[in-house]
N, C-alpha and C positions, 0 to 999 in steps of 0.2 A: 316279401320283401324291401331286400336289399335290391334289388332290381329297380322297384319305385322312388326308393330314397335317391339310386346315383340316378338317375334320368332327373329330378328335380331341385338334385345339383348341376347335371348337367347341363343345363335351361339354364339354372340364374344363374352359373360360368356362366356364358352363353349372352346376354343383354350383361351383364357387367363388362365382359371384353368388351362389345360396342359399344355399352355408353362412354368406356373412357379411352376406346380406341377413338373415338369422337372427339372426346374432350382432349385430348394428347395433339391433338393432328392442331385441333382450333388453337390453344395453346402456346401451339413451334409456331402457326402462321402468326397472332399477335405478336411474337419474341422475336420474330425478322420484321418483321412491319414498320417495328418500333425503331430497333437493330436499325435497321434502312434511314428511316424518315430521321434518327437525332442526326445523322450524318450531315443531315441540311438545314441546320440550325446553325443562322449570325452570332457570327464571331458579338460579344460583348463590347458596350458599347464604350466610347473613351471617358475615362474615369474626371468626375468632376473641378476634384481639387487637385492639388499638390499629388504630387506619385508614394503612396503608402514607402514601397522602399527606395528614396529616395532617401543616404544620409542630408542633405544638404536644406533637406523642408524644412519648416518651419511651426515648434511644438510649441505647446504655450508650458507655462514653466513651473517648475517641477517644487513643493516645499516640503518641509521636512517636520511632520506632526509625530514627537513624540506618545507612544501609545499603551508606555506607564504613565502617563504625566501626574495626571493626579494620586496617584501611589504614595501612603507615609506608613511606615512600618506599622508595623500592628504586634509586637514584640511585651514580650510583661515586662510589666514591670515590678518598683515597691509595695507593697499593699499601701492604702491610705485609708485614713477615715469613709467610711458613707459619707457622711455629715460635710465636709472639705470636697469631693465630689459632686455632690449634689449643689453644691454651690455654686462651681464650677458651669453646672450647667441648668440651672436656674434661669430663668428672664429677670432682669436687672425693674425694680421695687417703679414705682411710680412716684416722683414726688411730691403726688398732695394727696397723698395716702398713709 
């Protein structure tokens, strides 16, 4: 029984070694080919506009906008009558009614 198990494991190991051996050689060949061809790539074309590294290049103007401009303080205030507060926020009555 152990001899049969040993034979099966040896056969599986042989097949796996063959498959991965071929794949690893193929992969290594592809890597070498890619690295070799990478040296044949032409350089980048010149830039169409001004060089971004040029400190004298013209750029768009920069404006300032406050990020907290619409902020209003919401600190607690003295209590007031609910009727007064309601009248302050209620729409104004129409003149013909």
